[in-house]
N, C-alpha and C positions, 0 to 999 in steps of 0.2 A: 594134882598137884594137875591143873591148865599145860599143857602144852600150846605152849604162841610162835613156835616152828611157822619157818612160812611155807602154805603150802604150791603154792604153782615154783612151774619149771627152773633146776638151778641155776642154771644162764641169768635168769632175768637177773636172782639174786636180795640182799635185801632195801628199802628206799634210801639208799644216803643222803645226805646233807654236804651238796657234791660245795655251797657255797662259805661253809663252815671251811668243810674242809678245805677251801681255799687261803681259807684267812687262815687258819691254823699255820700254814705248809711258808706265810710266807711275815708272817712269826717265824720260824724258824729261823728261814732261811738270811732274818735282818738281824734274830740275834748271832747266827754264826759271822755274818759279816761283820758283827758290829765287835764280838767277841777275841776274836781272833786279828780285829783291830791294835785291842786293847794288849791283848797277847804281847804279842809281834812289839810295841810304843813300848812295852815294858822291856823286855831282854835290849832293844836296843838304849835307848836310858838308863840301864843297869851294868851294858858293858862302857856305852858312855864315866858312866859315873866311875866303874870299876880299873877300868885300861887307862883312866886320861888320869892329869891331874887339876878337871871338873869338879867336882865334889858334889858329894850331896842332892842342893837346888840349882844348882846350874842341869844336874841328871832330872828333876823336878820338870822345870821345867821345860825340858827339853820331853821330856813323858807327856807337862797336856797342848808344849806344841804339836806333836805329833800325831796326837788325838785329836787335836781341835782340823786340822790340815786335811786329815782324815775322814773326819766327822762329812767335810764339808765334798770330797771328794767322791765319796763312796755311798752320800743320798742318790 
């Protein structure tokens, strides 16, 4: 088998695609940010629906409202 290990000094390392790394990290941060927003909105809407007399449909409207407002605030 052919050996494709780098032959240069160890501190230089392999060539990196830093532009692709930055895009991947930005996507990870966006996914984390909006995923956290969805989880928090779901917990608030569930608490609103279960612990008040508002009911399922009011909690669903609150969930959508929190997500829309949060999306515009986190952009």
